Backbone atoms as SQL, in Angstrom:
CREATE TABLE atoms (id INTEGER PRIMARY KEY, chain TEXT, resi INTEGER, resn TEXT, atom TEXT, x REAL, y REAL, z REAL);
INSERT INTO atoms VALUES
  (1, 'A', 1, 'MET', 'N', 14.312, 0.871, 12.641),
  (2, 'A', 1, 'MET', 'CA', 13.021, 1.367, 12.817),
  (3, 'A', 1, 'MET', 'C', 12.582, 2.143, 11.595),
  (4, 'A', 2, 'VAL', 'N', 11.283, 2.057, 11.250),
  (5, 'A', 2, 'VAL', 'CA', 10.642, 2.726, 10.037),
  (6, 'A', 2, 'VAL', 'C', 9.587, 3.547, 10.585),
  (7, 'A', 3, 'SER', 'N', 9.640, 4.839, 10.393),
  (8, 'A', 3, 'SER', 'CA', 8.578, 5.722, 10.803),
  (9, 'A', 3, 'SER', 'C', 7.408, 5.682, 9.909),
  (10, 'A', 4, 'ARG', 'N', 6.232, 6.145, 10.322),
  (11, 'A', 4, 'ARG', 'CA', 5.067, 6.177, 9.539),
  (12, 'A', 4, 'ARG', 'C', 5.382, 6.991, 8.263),
  (13, 'A', 5, 'GLU', 'N', 6.071, 8.071, 8.330),
  (14, 'A', 5, 'GLU', 'CA', 6.387, 8.972, 7.118),
  (15, 'A', 5, 'GLU', 'C', 7.231, 8.173, 6.148),
  (16, 'A', 6, 'GLU', 'N', 8.300, 7.616, 6.799),
  (17, 'A', 6, 'GLU', 'CA', 9.274, 6.836, 5.891),
  (18, 'A', 6, 'GLU', 'C', 8.388, 5.743, 5.083),
  (19, 'A', 7, 'TYR', 'N', 7.647, 5.078, 5.859),
  (20, 'A', 7, 'TYR', 'CA', 6.805, 4.030, 5.199),
  (21, 'A', 7, 'TYR', 'C', 5.940, 4.556, 4.059),
  (22, 'A', 8, 'ARG', 'N', 5.296, 5.682, 4.315),
  (23, 'A', 8, 'ARG', 'CA', 4.442, 6.396, 3.344),
  (24, 'A', 8, 'ARG', 'C', 5.205, 6.745, 2.089),
  (25, 'A', 9, 'HIS', 'N', 6.392, 7.323, 2.308),
  (26, 'A', 9, 'HIS', 'CA', 7.229, 7.624, 1.160),
  (27, 'A', 9, 'HIS', 'C', 7.672, 6.423, 0.335),
  (28, 'A', 10, 'ARG', 'N', 7.896, 5.323, 1.080),
  (29, 'A', 10, 'ARG', 'CA', 8.311, 4.115, 0.361),
  (30, 'A', 10, 'ARG', 'C', 7.044, 3.624, -0.425),
  (31, 'A', 11, 'MET', 'N', 5.884, 3.650, 0.105),
  (32, 'A', 11, 'MET', 'CA', 4.654, 3.153, -0.492),
  (33, 'A', 11, 'MET', 'C', 4.467, 4.001, -1.846),
  (34, 'A', 12, 'ILE', 'N', 4.768, 5.271, -1.781),
  (35, 'A', 12, 'ILE', 'CA', 4.662, 6.140, -3.036),
  (36, 'A', 12, 'ILE', 'C', 5.465, 5.620, -4.118),
  (37, 'A', 13, 'GLU', 'N', 6.794, 5.329, -3.749),
  (38, 'A', 13, 'GLU', 'CA', 7.733, 4.731, -4.598),
  (39, 'A', 13, 'GLU', 'C', 7.255, 3.490, -5.174),
  (40, 'A', 14, 'VAL', 'N', 6.683, 2.581, -4.406),
  (41, 'A', 14, 'VAL', 'CA', 6.111, 1.341, -4.797),
  (42, 'A', 14, 'VAL', 'C', 5.014, 1.478, -5.706),
  (43, 'A', 15, 'PHE', 'N', 4.155, 2.359, -5.499),
  (44, 'A', 15, 'PHE', 'CA', 2.996, 2.705, -6.338),
  (45, 'A', 15, 'PHE', 'C', 3.495, 3.079, -7.728),
  (46, 'A', 16, 'PHE', 'N', 4.328, 4.076, -7.878),
  (47, 'A', 16, 'PHE', 'CA', 4.824, 4.522, -9.199),
  (48, 'A', 16, 'PHE', 'C', 5.623, 3.453, -9.890),
  (49, 'A', 17, 'SER', 'N', 6.307, 2.682, -9.125),
  (50, 'A', 17, 'SER', 'CA', 7.081, 1.565, -9.776),
  (51, 'A', 17, 'SER', 'C', 6.220, 0.634, -10.332),
  (52, 'A', 18, 'ALA', 'N', 5.105, 0.237, -9.669),
  (53, 'A', 18, 'ALA', 'CA', 4.196, -0.752, -10.167),
  (54, 'A', 18, 'ALA', 'C', 3.355, -0.296, -11.319),
  (55, 'A', 19, 'ASP', 'N', 3.147, 1.067, -11.418),
  (56, 'A', 19, 'ASP', 'CA', 2.237, 1.641, -12.492),
  (57, 'A', 19, 'ASP', 'C', 2.910, 1.560, -13.799),
  (58, 'A', 20, 'GLY', 'N', 2.914, 0.364, -14.422),
  (59, 'A', 20, 'GLY', 'CA', 3.691, 0.154, -15.659),
  (60, 'A', 20, 'GLY', 'C', 3.217, 0.967, -16.799),
  (61, 'A', 21, 'ASN', 'N', 1.864, 1.237, -16.955),
  (62, 'A', 21, 'ASN', 'CA', 1.417, 2.088, -18.040),
  (63, 'A', 21, 'ASN', 'C', 1.372, 3.482, -17.789),
  (64, 'A', 22, 'ARG', 'N', 1.730, 3.875, -16.570),
  (65, 'A', 22, 'ARG', 'CA', 1.951, 5.320, -16.165),
  (66, 'A', 22, 'ARG', 'C', 0.545, 6.078, -16.316),
  (67, 'A', 23, 'ASP', 'N', -0.577, 5.466, -15.960),
  (68, 'A', 23, 'ASP', 'CA', -1.767, 6.107, -16.062),
  (69, 'A', 23, 'ASP', 'C', -2.291, 6.652, -14.656),
  (70, 'A', 24, 'GLY', 'N', -1.428, 6.525, -13.598),
  (71, 'A', 24, 'GLY', 'CA', -1.801, 7.013, -12.360),
  (72, 'A', 24, 'GLY', 'C', -2.697, 6.186, -11.523),
  (73, 'A', 25, 'SER', 'N', -2.904, 4.941, -11.855),
  (74, 'A', 25, 'SER', 'CA', -3.687, 3.934, -11.167),
  (75, 'A', 25, 'SER', 'C', -3.044, 2.558, -11.399),
  (76, 'A', 26, 'LEU', 'N', -3.423, 1.688, -10.546),
  (77, 'A', 26, 'LEU', 'CA', -3.030, 0.299, -10.658),
  (78, 'A', 26, 'LEU', 'C', -4.149, -0.637, -10.988),
  (79, 'A', 27, 'ALA', 'N', -3.921, -1.487, -11.954),
  (80, 'A', 27, 'ALA', 'CA', -4.852, -2.576, -12.161),
  (81, 'A', 27, 'ALA', 'C', -4.210, -3.800, -11.565),
  (82, 'A', 28, 'LEU', 'N', -5.002, -4.815, -11.318),
  (83, 'A', 28, 'LEU', 'CA', -4.541, -6.054, -10.670),
  (84, 'A', 28, 'LEU', 'C', -3.444, -6.537, -11.495),
  (85, 'A', 29, 'GLU', 'N', -3.460, -6.510, -12.792),
  (86, 'A', 29, 'GLU', 'CA', -2.477, -7.121, -13.708),
  (87, 'A', 29, 'GLU', 'C', -1.046, -6.513, -13.504),
  (88, 'A', 30, 'GLU', 'N', -1.073, -5.174, -12.990),
  (89, 'A', 30, 'GLU', 'CA', 0.208, -4.558, -12.762),
  (90, 'A', 30, 'GLU', 'C', 0.903, -4.974, -11.473),
  (91, 'A', 31, 'LEU', 'N', 0.227, -5.737, -10.714),
  (92, 'A', 31, 'LEU', 'CA', 0.838, -6.140, -9.428),
  (93, 'A', 31, 'LEU', 'C', 1.417, -7.526, -9.469),
  (94, 'A', 32, 'VAL', 'N', 2.674, -7.646, -9.194),
  (95, 'A', 32, 'VAL', 'CA', 3.287, -9.006, -9.094),
  (96, 'A', 32, 'VAL', 'C', 2.623, -9.770, -8.018),
  (97, 'A', 33, 'ASP', 'N', 2.174, -11.014, -8.304),
  (98, 'A', 33, 'ASP', 'CA', 1.548, -11.876, -7.345),
  (99, 'A', 33, 'ASP', 'C', 0.331, -11.069, -6.707),
  (100, 'A', 34, 'GLY', 'N', -0.363, -10.316, -7.469),
  (101, 'A', 34, 'GLY', 'CA', -1.495, -9.553, -6.895),
  (102, 'A', 34, 'GLY', 'C', -2.614, -10.495, -6.360),
  (103, 'A', 35, 'ASP', 'N', -3.036, -10.182, -5.259),
  (104, 'A', 35, 'ASP', 'CA', -4.144, -11.000, -4.615),
  (105, 'A', 35, 'ASP', 'C', -5.463, -10.268, -4.859),
  (106, 'A', 36, 'PRO', 'N', -6.320, -10.868, -5.680),
  (107, 'A', 36, 'PRO', 'CA', -7.650, -10.264, -6.011),
  (108, 'A', 36, 'PRO', 'C', -8.419, -9.872, -4.812),
  (109, 'A', 37, 'GLU', 'N', -8.391, -10.560, -3.780),
  (110, 'A', 37, 'GLU', 'CA', -9.185, -10.182, -2.583),
  (111, 'A', 37, 'GLU', 'C', -8.656, -8.926, -1.975),
  (112, 'A', 38, 'LEU', 'N', -7.342, -8.886, -1.914),
  (113, 'A', 38, 'LEU', 'CA', -6.661, -7.575, -1.256),
  (114, 'A', 38, 'LEU', 'C', -6.871, -6.441, -2.189),
  (115, 'A', 39, 'PHE', 'N', -6.799, -6.634, -3.475),
  (116, 'A', 39, 'PHE', 'CA', -6.949, -5.633, -4.474),
  (117, 'A', 39, 'PHE', 'C', -8.357, -5.069, -4.329),
  (118, 'A', 40, 'SER', 'N', -9.342, -5.941, -4.200),
  (119, 'A', 40, 'SER', 'CA', -10.763, -5.493, -4.020),
  (120, 'A', 40, 'SER', 'C', -10.906, -4.626, -2.791),
  (121, 'A', 41, 'GLU', 'N', -10.267, -5.014, -1.674),
  (122, 'A', 41, 'GLU', 'CA', -10.281, -4.164, -0.411),
  (123, 'A', 41, 'GLU', 'C', -9.650, -2.854, -0.724),
  (124, 'A', 42, 'ALA', 'N', -8.545, -2.782, -1.474),
  (125, 'A', 42, 'ALA', 'CA', -7.900, -1.453, -1.654),
  (126, 'A', 42, 'ALA', 'C', -8.700, -0.577, -2.624),
  (127, 'A', 43, 'ASP', 'N', -9.439, -1.163, -3.521),
  (128, 'A', 43, 'ASP', 'CA', -10.263, -0.498, -4.480),
  (129, 'A', 43, 'ASP', 'C', -11.483, 0.002, -3.902),
  (130, 'A', 44, 'ALA', 'N', -11.368, 1.055, -3.033),
  (131, 'A', 44, 'ALA', 'CA', -12.491, 1.533, -2.259),
  (132, 'A', 44, 'ALA', 'C', -13.688, 2.042, -3.031),
  (133, 'A', 45, 'ASP', 'N', -13.437, 2.579, -4.247),
  (134, 'A', 45, 'ASP', 'CA', -14.592, 3.027, -5.076),
  (135, 'A', 45, 'ASP', 'C', -15.145, 1.937, -6.004),
  (136, 'A', 46, 'GLY', 'N', -14.459, 0.840, -6.003),
  (137, 'A', 46, 'GLY', 'CA', -14.979, -0.232, -6.918),
  (138, 'A', 46, 'GLY', 'C', -14.856, -0.088, -8.383),
  (139, 'A', 47, 'ASP', 'N', -14.011, 0.781, -8.845),
  (140, 'A', 47, 'ASP', 'CA', -13.761, 1.038, -10.270),
  (141, 'A', 47, 'ASP', 'C', -12.903, 0.091, -10.969),
  (142, 'A', 48, 'GLY', 'N', -12.234, -0.888, -10.300),
  (143, 'A', 48, 'GLY', 'CA', -11.358, -1.842, -10.907),
  (144, 'A', 48, 'GLY', 'C', -9.977, -1.290, -11.015),
  (145, 'A', 49, 'GLN', 'N', -9.705, -0.167, -10.563),
  (146, 'A', 49, 'GLN', 'CA', -8.401, 0.574, -10.408),
  (147, 'A', 49, 'GLN', 'C', -8.045, 0.978, -9.053),
  (148, 'A', 50, 'VAL', 'N', -6.880, 0.932, -8.556),
  (149, 'A', 50, 'VAL', 'CA', -6.434, 1.572, -7.306),
  (150, 'A', 50, 'VAL', 'C', -5.633, 2.699, -7.563),
  (151, 'A', 51, 'GLY', 'N', -6.163, 3.913, -7.204),
  (152, 'A', 51, 'GLY', 'CA', -5.422, 5.128, -7.396),
  (153, 'A', 51, 'GLY', 'C', -4.496, 5.368, -6.160),
  (154, 'A', 52, 'LEU', 'N', -3.578, 6.328, -6.236),
  (155, 'A', 52, 'LEU', 'CA', -2.572, 6.567, -5.205),
  (156, 'A', 52, 'LEU', 'C', -3.233, 6.695, -3.855),
  (157, 'A', 53, 'ARG', 'N', -4.328, 7.536, -3.765),
  (158, 'A', 53, 'ARG', 'CA', -4.945, 7.800, -2.514),
  (159, 'A', 53, 'ARG', 'C', -5.403, 6.449, -1.946),
  (160, 'A', 54, 'GLU', 'N', -6.135, 5.677, -2.802),
  (161, 'A', 54, 'GLU', 'CA', -6.641, 4.424, -2.262),
  (162, 'A', 54, 'GLU', 'C', -5.543, 3.453, -1.825),
  (163, 'A', 55, 'PHE', 'N', -4.411, 3.400, -2.594),
  (164, 'A', 55, 'PHE', 'CA', -3.238, 2.616, -2.268),
  (165, 'A', 55, 'PHE', 'C', -2.644, 3.030, -0.998),
  (166, 'A', 56, 'LEU', 'N', -2.476, 4.401, -0.736),
  (167, 'A', 56, 'LEU', 'CA', -1.873, 4.805, 0.459),
  (168, 'A', 56, 'LEU', 'C', -2.731, 4.568, 1.664),
  (169, 'A', 57, 'GLU', 'N', -4.013, 4.781, 1.558),
  (170, 'A', 57, 'GLU', 'CA', -4.930, 4.597, 2.649),
  (171, 'A', 57, 'GLU', 'C', -4.956, 3.078, 3.011),
  (172, 'A', 58, 'PHE', 'N', -4.932, 2.211, 2.037),
  (173, 'A', 58, 'PHE', 'CA', -4.943, 0.757, 2.262),
  (174, 'A', 58, 'PHE', 'C', -3.599, 0.319, 2.910),
  (175, 'A', 59, 'ARG', 'N', -2.512, 0.886, 2.508),
  (176, 'A', 59, 'ARG', 'CA', -1.177, 0.559, 3.032),
  (177, 'A', 59, 'ARG', 'C', -1.050, 1.135, 4.447),
  (178, 'A', 60, 'ALA', 'N', -1.665, 2.244, 4.667),
  (179, 'A', 60, 'ALA', 'CA', -1.585, 2.810, 6.081),
  (180, 'A', 60, 'ALA', 'C', -2.292, 2.004, 7.052),
  (181, 'A', 61, 'LEU', 'N', -3.417, 1.318, 6.689),
  (182, 'A', 61, 'LEU', 'CA', -4.093, 0.395, 7.564),
  (183, 'A', 61, 'LEU', 'C', -3.114, -0.785, 7.858),
  (184, 'A', 62, 'GLY', 'N', -2.313, -1.270, 6.891),
  (185, 'A', 62, 'GLY', 'CA', -1.386, -2.279, 7.123),
  (186, 'A', 62, 'GLY', 'C', -0.307, -1.809, 8.160),
  (187, 'A', 63, 'PHE', 'N', 0.117, -0.628, 7.986),
  (188, 'A', 63, 'PHE', 'CA', 1.094, -0.079, 8.921),
  (189, 'A', 63, 'PHE', 'C', 0.563, -0.085, 10.301),
  (190, 'A', 64, 'GLU', 'N', -0.664, 0.416, 10.506),
  (191, 'A', 64, 'GLU', 'CA', -1.289, 0.423, 11.851),
  (192, 'A', 64, 'GLU', 'C', -1.439, -0.937, 12.449),
  (193, 'A', 65, 'ARG', 'N', -1.854, -1.862, 11.646),
  (194, 'A', 65, 'ARG', 'CA', -1.942, -3.246, 12.181),
  (195, 'A', 65, 'ARG', 'C', -0.619, -3.828, 12.589),
  (196, 'A', 66, 'ALA', 'N', 0.404, -3.571, 11.791),
  (197, 'A', 66, 'ALA', 'CA', 1.694, -4.075, 12.073),
  (198, 'A', 66, 'ALA', 'C', 2.308, -3.375, 13.295),
  (199, 'A', 67, 'ASP', 'N', 2.001, -2.177, 13.636),
  (200, 'A', 67, 'ASP', 'CA', 2.671, -1.445, 14.688),
  (201, 'A', 67, 'ASP', 'C', 2.059, -1.947, 16.060),
  (202, 'A', 68, 'ALA', 'N', 2.529, -3.091, 16.536),
  (203, 'A', 68, 'ALA', 'CA', 1.987, -3.687, 17.659),
  (204, 'A', 68, 'ALA', 'C', 1.966, -2.929, 18.965),
  (205, 'A', 69, 'ASN', 'N', 3.055, -2.120, 19.112),
  (206, 'A', 69, 'ASN', 'CA', 3.129, -1.374, 20.351),
  (207, 'A', 69, 'ASN', 'C', 2.722, 0.079, 20.236),
  (208, 'A', 70, 'ASP', 'N', 2.139, 0.363, 18.993),
  (209, 'A', 70, 'ASP', 'CA', 1.482, 1.648, 18.692),
  (210, 'A', 70, 'ASP', 'C', 2.427, 2.874, 19.052),
  (211, 'A', 71, 'ASP', 'N', 3.641, 2.712, 18.626),
  (212, 'A', 71, 'ASP', 'CA', 4.556, 3.769, 18.872),
  (213, 'A', 71, 'ASP', 'C', 4.845, 4.699, 17.617),
  (214, 'A', 72, 'GLY', 'N', 4.166, 4.399, 16.512),
  (215, 'A', 72, 'GLY', 'CA', 4.283, 5.081, 15.259),
  (216, 'A', 72, 'GLY', 'C', 5.502, 4.728, 14.436),
  (217, 'A', 73, 'THR', 'N', 6.148, 3.705, 14.880),
  (218, 'A', 73, 'THR', 'CA', 7.287, 3.079, 14.016),
  (219, 'A', 73, 'THR', 'C', 7.142, 1.609, 13.937),
  (220, 'A', 74, 'LEU', 'N', 7.773, 1.077, 12.876),
  (221, 'A', 74, 'LEU', 'CA', 7.771, -0.374, 12.841),
  (222, 'A', 74, 'LEU', 'C', 9.202, -0.818, 13.116),
  (223, 'A', 75, 'SER', 'N', 9.362, -1.723, 13.989),
  (224, 'A', 75, 'SER', 'CA', 10.672, -2.361, 14.324),
  (225, 'A', 75, 'SER', 'C', 10.806, -3.534, 13.420),
  (226, 'A', 76, 'TRP', 'N', 11.961, -4.171, 13.325),
  (227, 'A', 76, 'TRP', 'CA', 12.261, -5.314, 12.503),
  (228, 'A', 76, 'TRP', 'C', 11.265, -6.374, 12.860),
  (229, 'A', 77, 'GLU', 'N', 10.951, -6.634, 14.142),
  (230, 'A', 77, 'GLU', 'CA', 10.023, -7.614, 14.506),
  (231, 'A', 77, 'GLU', 'C', 8.635, -7.426, 14.076),
  (232, 'A', 78, 'GLU', 'N', 8.185, -6.214, 13.930),
  (233, 'A', 78, 'GLU', 'CA', 6.839, -5.779, 13.546),
  (234, 'A', 78, 'GLU', 'C', 6.612, -5.839, 12.024),
  (235, 'A', 79, 'MET', 'N', 7.770, -5.821, 11.243),
  (236, 'A', 79, 'MET', 'CA', 7.561, -5.670, 9.849),
  (237, 'A', 79, 'MET', 'C', 6.754, -6.908, 9.270),
  (238, 'A', 80, 'PRO', 'N', 5.838, -6.548, 8.416),
  (239, 'A', 80, 'PRO', 'CA', 5.002, -7.612, 7.792),
  (240, 'A', 80, 'PRO', 'C', 5.738, -8.415, 6.775);
């Protein structure tokens, strides 16, 4: 099981790992197999960059969608 908080902490690690130029935001080019459509969804302010807050908010939506039984954790079966 992965709790919401554990998931959030992992997404912070993912963000900083992907931020190759260490500018505090992600460009589409920094994402391996980056999907332009998903990137546009995550880029809430439309500036062509995804900041940490945007990234975490977008990933939190993914957690909520995957948590089929709404118990605040993801089981192996619920993992995207």
